[in-house]
Each structure stands twice: as C-alpha cells, then as structure tokens.
N, C-alpha and C positions, 0 to 999 in steps of 0.2 A: 158319767156321760154328760150331765148338765154342765159340769165345770169345763170339760173339754169343748163343749159347744160354745160356752161363753168366751173361752180363750180364742176359739176360731173366729168368732164374730169380732172380737176386739182386734185381732190380727188383721182381719179383712178391712177394718176401718183404719187402722194405724199405718199399715205397710204402704198403701198408695200415697199417703201423706208424707211419709218418710222419704219415699223414692222421689216424689215431686220436690221436696225440700232439697234433696241432694242434687237433683238436676238444676235447680235454681242456683245453688251454690256453685256448681260447675260452670254455669253460664256466666255468672258474675266474675268468676276467676278468668274465663276466656276473654271477656271484654276488657278486664283490667290488664291482662297480659298484652293485648293489642296496644293499649296506651303505653305500656312499657316499651314495646317495640318501636312505637313512634318517637318516644324520647331517645331511645338508642340511635335511631336514624338521624335525629337532629344532632346528636353528639358526634356520630360518625362523620357527617358532612361538615359540621362546623369546626371540628378539630382534626380532620384528616387522620382518623384513628388507624386506618389501614396503611398509612405511610406512602401512598402513591402520589403525593404532592398535588392532588386535585381535590377540591371541595365537592364531593359527590356522595350520593346515597349508595349503599350496598344493596344490590338487587339479586345477587346470585342465589342466596338461600337464607335461612334463618340461623342455622348452626354457627355460621361465621361470626355473628354478632356476639357470641360467647367464645367460641373455640378457635378463632383465627389467631395464628401467630403473625403479628403484623410485620411489615418491612420497616426496618429501623436503621438509623445511623448511616444513611446514604446508600444502603445496599439496594441492589436491583434484582435480587433473587430471594426466593422464599426460604425461611428457616426450615430445617427438617421437621417432619411430623414428630410429635412427642406425646407421651402420656402424662407429662408434668404440666399442670395448669398454671404455673407461676408466671408465664410470659404471655398468656393469651389475653384477648380484649376484655372479656367479662362485662360487656355492656348490658347484658340481660341475664336473667336467672338461668342457671344450668338446666333446670327442669323444663323451661320453655325451649331451650336449645335442643334438649333431648327429645322433644316432641316434634322436631322438624320433620315434616312429611315429604320433603323433596330436597335432600342435601346434595351439595355439589362440591364435596370436600377435596376432590382432586384438583381443584382450581386454585388452591392456596395452601400455605403452610398451616397446619391445624393440630389441635390436640385431639386424640382419638377417643371414642367412647371407651371408657375403662371404669371399673368398679370404684376406683379412687376419685373419679371425676363425676360422671353421671352415666346412668344406664338409660339407653334410648327407650322411651316409653311415652305414652300419652300423659299429658299433665292435667290432672283433675278431669279425666275423660275426654280431653280435647287434643286435637292434632293441629299443627300450625304449618303454613307453607307460604312461600312467596308467589305472587302472581307473575306469570311470564310476560304479560303484555297489558296494556291499558288502552281502551278505546276513548280517545279524546273528542269524539263526535264525528270523525270522518274515517273511522275504521281502526282496527287494532294496530298499535305501535309497540314494538318490542321495548321491554324494560331492561333487556340484557345488552348493554352497550360497552364498547371498549373506549373508555374515556382517557386512558393514560398511555396509550401507545405500546410498542412491543417490549419495552423493558420491564413492565410491571404485570398487572393482572390481565386476564382475558376479558370476555364480554360479561361482566358481572356488576356493572355500575349504571347509574343514570344521574345526570347533573341536577335534575329537577323533580324526578318522580320516583315513587316506589308504591307497592301495594302488597298487603298481606291478608290472609284469611285464617280463621280458626273454625274448625268444624269437629263435631263430636265423633267419637269412634263408634257410637251406636245411639239410637234414640233413647236408650235407657240412661245414657250419660248426659244427653242434652237434646233439646228440640230446636235449638237456634244455631244458625251459622252466622259468623260475624266477619265483616270486612272493613278495611281501613286503607286509605292512601295518603298521599302527601298533604291533602287538605285537612288531615287530622280529625276527620269526622268518622265515627264508628256507625256502621249500618248493620242491621240484623235481618236475617231471612228465616222465615218459618219453614222448616224442612217437612216434606211430605211423609206419609206413613210408610212408603216403600223404600225410604232412604237406608242405604247400607254403606259402610266405609271399611277400608282395609288399611293397615299400617304395618310396614315391615322394616325391621332394623337388622342390619348385619352386625352382630356384636363383635367387638374388637376393631371396628372401623367406625367412621362417621357416616357411612352410607345408609340412607333410609329412603323409603318410597311410600306412596299412599295412592289410593284410588277411591272414587266415589261412584255409586250407582243408585238407581231408583229415584232420580230427580231429573226433571227436564229443564232445570234452571240453566240459563246461559252462563251462569257463574262457573259451570263445569262444562266447558266447551272442548275439552281435550288439552288445551294449553292454558287454561285459567286466565281469561281476560277480564280485567276490571272494567265494569260497564261505564259508559259516559254519564248515565243517570241511574244510580242504584234503585231509585224509587220506581223506575219504569220496568224493572225486572222483579218487582215484588219485595224489595227491601224497604225497611222503615228506619228512620234515623233514631239513634239512641237519644234519650232525654239528657 
C-alpha cells in the first residue's frame, strides 16, 4: 500500500508537468507552421505557383498550398483530381495541409486525401484555417477575390493580403490560438476555460470543416475576420 501511495504521489506530480510540456511543444509547432505558411504565400505570390498569370496570394484555403494541381503550359482549365501527389504544389508540409479546418477543394484541381498522401487530422493537436476577411480599420473586407477573370480560378486570391489562424482541437492540446497575416507577425491569444473546437474530415476527399465555441473573441465572428489591431482583441505579439 505504501508503494502504491508513493507511485500515486509521483504520478500526480509528474503527469501535469508532462501534459504541460506536450502543450508547449504543440504550441511551438503551431507557431512554426504559421511561419511556414507565410513563406509558402510569399513563394505562391512571387512565382505564380498556381499558374493563373497573376502575382497574388492564395486565400481560398490551406490545403491548396500543398495539394493543388496548378494550371500549367498555357492551359485555362484545371487538371483532374488525383491521388498521385507527384504534380501538386507541395509548398507546405502535408501534415499542415491535412489539418486544414475549412477546405475549398471544389475550386481547383487537387490531390485528394488518401492514405498514400496524407490522412486529414490535426497536426500536433492544432487545426489551421484561412481567414475569410480582414478589417483594415474601416470594416471587414473580403480576402476571397477573383483576381484572374473567368478563365482561371474563382474568388480565392488577393493581390496584397492573406490571413491564417492555428487553434487547438482542445485545451489539452494547447491553450493558445495563433494568427498571422501579410505583415508576417505572429500573434497569440490565450483561450478561455470554456473553449471547445470540432474538426471534421470526409475521408477520401479534401473536404474538411471546423468550428469553435466557448469564446467571445471577435476572432470567431462566424466568418473569421482578422482584426485591424490584434492587441485590441486580447492578442499579444510573439517574441
């Protein structure tokens, strides 16, 4: 009985520390992945990776930065969907793409979620998604624009702006939400105790969705608008 009691005491001391260490690791992974997304966006815009003949950011979703089959060789139509990843962009890690919480795969040629490519799931406990709009100081402005006309993509670009977020699938996975936009500054937001999230992936497709509840933050306003001043809504700048 004494041995069991000692083990229980040691577990009570050690387990919270281990959980906290895992959360910290997940949070570091999330902020690092947002930096990767920012690098991918610079590459997308600077080198016209989607082949639409316009230097613009991709704002439709996150999955496309890995799984899009780009328009090439003067074509004006999408390539067929495929489970072969040899022709996709691969600007980000497949694990980040698989954690996209709001995919828009019907808008472009893509490689589907397949066991040979990536299984849709949270990455190190975090889900990622693109903001739908950004408040530049005078109200929300959409980030979903048609920059290339009727021959190419739909409203999935912006010439000058983009914004992404990373949020945990539960408070056990992480206590911080992270956001970034074209300014390339990562901001973090301390999530409240009532926070809950859901993440749904339809396997065999690139369709995924997510939702958040238990927080009154304007970062979750139903259409996810990046705020004009993140500090004004409780965010702090990453060191």
